[in-house]
N, C-alpha and C positions, 0 to 999 in steps of 0.2 A: 703620621699618615703620609706627609710629603716625602719623608725619607724613604718610605716604602715605594712610592711612585718613582722616585729617582733610581732605586735599586732595580725595579722592574724594567725601566727604560734601559739601564745599563746591561742587564741580562739579555734583553731583546737585541741590543746592538752586538753583544758578544756572540749570539747565536746566528748572526747574519740577517736578522730581520731588519730591513731598512725601511721602516715605515716612518717617513719624516713627519707625517701628520701627528702620529702618536708622540714622537719625540718633542715636537713643537708644543703640543698640548701639555705634556709633562713639564716642560720648562715653564710654560705660562702659569701653570698651577703652582710650581715651586717659587715663582717670582712673587706670588701673593704674600708670602711670609715676610720678606724684606719690606714690601710696601706697607704692610700692616705695622711692622716694627718702626719704620720711619714715621708713620702717621702718629703712632702712640708716643714716640719719643718727642716729636715736635709739640704735640698737644700738651704733654706734661711739662715741657720746658716753658712754654708760653704761660701756663698756669703758675709755675714757680716764679717767673719774672713778674707776673701781675701781683703775686703775693708779697714779694720782696724785691722791689725795683733796684735797691742798692746792690743786690747780688746778680744783676742782669748780665754783667760782663762775664763773670765766672760761669754762670749757667749757660750762656750762649756758647762759650768755648767748649764746655763739656758736651753740649748738644751737637756741635759740629763734629767733634771727635766720634761720638756715638753714631752719627749719620754716616761718617766715613767707614766705620767698621761694619755697619749693617749693609751698606752699599757694596763693600768688598765681598761679602757673602754672595750677593746677587751676581756680581761680575765673575766670581769663581764658578758659579753655576752656569753662567753663559759660556765660559770657556770649556767647561766639561761637556756642555751640549754640543759644541762644535767638534771637540775631540771624539765624541761618540759617533759623529757623522763620518769621520775619516775611516 
């Protein structure tokens, strides 16, 4: 569903429809995905550290790598949002 909204916003930009409100709303909805992903990732990591405290260092490192990758998706979407405005 979020991919469809991004495609609609891109098509609107290509046709010359410069409705910045629609573009901002579309990016806002698309940013929900990475937000949910980071929340789930951190929650599961905390649960794993609580279950096996001796593995906390490895779990924490993996958690930060996952957060970086998910956040990169959000930043790519942010850049695409600004490219669509130009």
